[in-house]
C-alpha positions as CSV (number, residue, x, y, z in Angstrom):
1,M,160.9,-89.3,-23.6
2,A,162.8,-88.2,-20.4
3,Y,162.4,-89.5,-16.7
4,S,163.9,-88.1,-13.7
5,R,166.4,-89.6,-12.0
6,Q,164.3,-89.6,-8.8
7,W,161.6,-91.4,-10.7
8,V,164.3,-94.2,-11.6
9,V,165.3,-94.3,-8.3
10,D,161.9,-94.6,-6.4
11,T,160.8,-97.2,-9.6
12,L,164.2,-99.4,-8.8
13,R,163.5,-99.3,-4.9
14,R,159.8,-100.4,-5.3
15,I,160.7,-103.2,-7.4
16,G,163.8,-104.6,-5.2
17,Y,166.8,-103.1,-6.8
18,S,168.0,-101.4,-3.7
19,Q,171.6,-101.3,-4.8
20,E,171.3,-100.3,-8.3
21,A,168.7,-97.4,-7.1
22,D,171.7,-96.1,-4.9
23,E,173.8,-96.4,-7.8
24,A,171.3,-94.4,-10.0
25,L,171.3,-91.7,-7.5
26,R,175.0,-91.3,-7.8
27,D,175.5,-91.9,-11.6
28,L,172.4,-90.5,-13.4
29,P,171.5,-87.0,-14.5
30,E,168.6,-85.3,-13.2
31,Q,166.9,-86.2,-16.5
32,V,167.5,-89.2,-17.8
33,D,166.5,-90.6,-21.4
34,L,165.8,-93.7,-22.8
35,Q,169.0,-94.4,-24.2
36,Q,170.5,-93.6,-20.7
37,L,167.9,-95.9,-19.1
38,Q,168.9,-98.9,-21.3
39,E,172.7,-98.4,-20.9
40,F,172.1,-98.2,-17.2
41,G,170.2,-101.6,-16.9
42,D,173.0,-103.1,-19.4
43,R,175.6,-102.1,-17.1
44,H,173.5,-103.5,-14.3
45,G,172.2,-106.9,-15.8
46,I,169.0,-105.5,-15.9
47,S,166.5,-106.1,-18.8
48,R,163.6,-104.5,-20.0
49,D,161.8,-108.1,-19.5
50,E,163.0,-108.7,-16.0
51,L,162.0,-104.8,-15.3
52,V,158.2,-105.7,-16.9
53,S,158.2,-109.1,-14.8
54,R,159.2,-107.5,-11.6
55,M,156.2,-105.0,-12.1
56,G,153.9,-107.9,-12.6
57,G,153.6,-107.4,-16.5
58,S,154.6,-109.8,-19.3
59,P,157.5,-109.5,-21.8
60,L,155.1,-109.9,-24.7
61,G,154.5,-106.2,-24.2
62,K,157.0,-105.6,-26.6
63,C,155.4,-107.6,-29.2
64,V,151.9,-106.6,-29.0
65,P,151.1,-103.2,-30.2
66,N,149.1,-101.0,-27.7
67,S,150.3,-103.4,-25.0
68,V,149.6,-102.4,-21.5
69,F,153.2,-101.8,-21.2
70,Q,153.1,-99.1,-23.8
71,I,150.0,-97.6,-22.2
72,I,151.6,-97.6,-18.7
73,I,154.3,-95.6,-20.2
74,S,152.0,-93.2,-22.1
75,E,149.9,-92.5,-19.0
76,S,153.2,-92.0,-17.0
77,G,154.4,-89.2,-19.5
78,R,150.8,-87.5,-19.2
79,R,150.6,-87.5,-15.7
80,T,154.5,-86.3,-15.7
81,R,153.8,-83.3,-18.0
82,E,150.3,-82.5,-15.8
83,G,152.9,-82.2,-12.7
84,Q,151.9,-85.2,-10.7
85,D,154.3,-86.6,-8.6
86,Q,156.4,-89.4,-9.9
87,A,156.2,-91.8,-6.9
88,E,152.5,-90.9,-6.6
89,I,152.1,-92.1,-10.5
90,T,154.3,-95.5,-10.1
91,D,152.1,-96.3,-7.1
92,E,148.7,-95.8,-9.0
93,L,150.3,-97.6,-12.3
94,H,151.5,-100.5,-10.6
95,P,148.4,-102.3,-10.2
96,I,147.8,-101.9,-14.0
97,A,150.9,-103.6,-14.9
98,S,149.7,-106.8,-12.9
99,L,146.7,-107.5,-14.9
100,R,146.5,-110.6,-16.7
């Protein structure tokens, strides 16, 4: 699955990583795959669990099949393929990640 650089930048800004968002805008290619995202996060000390936590979710998502995290990623991909703006997708799906 690929993500647009702008989606990564917008998401980082929304969860409080402004400096990292600026660097992503400069350093990442237009389309970013999961491996590139992980490498970027590693370089900047941003773990997957930290991202999930800042979005209001639980790091348990990586352990639980069909977790909220997996559902959000799937839904985000579907909406992107349908042409929905990625900033709008982020705004709409962020509350779902906050469910406990």
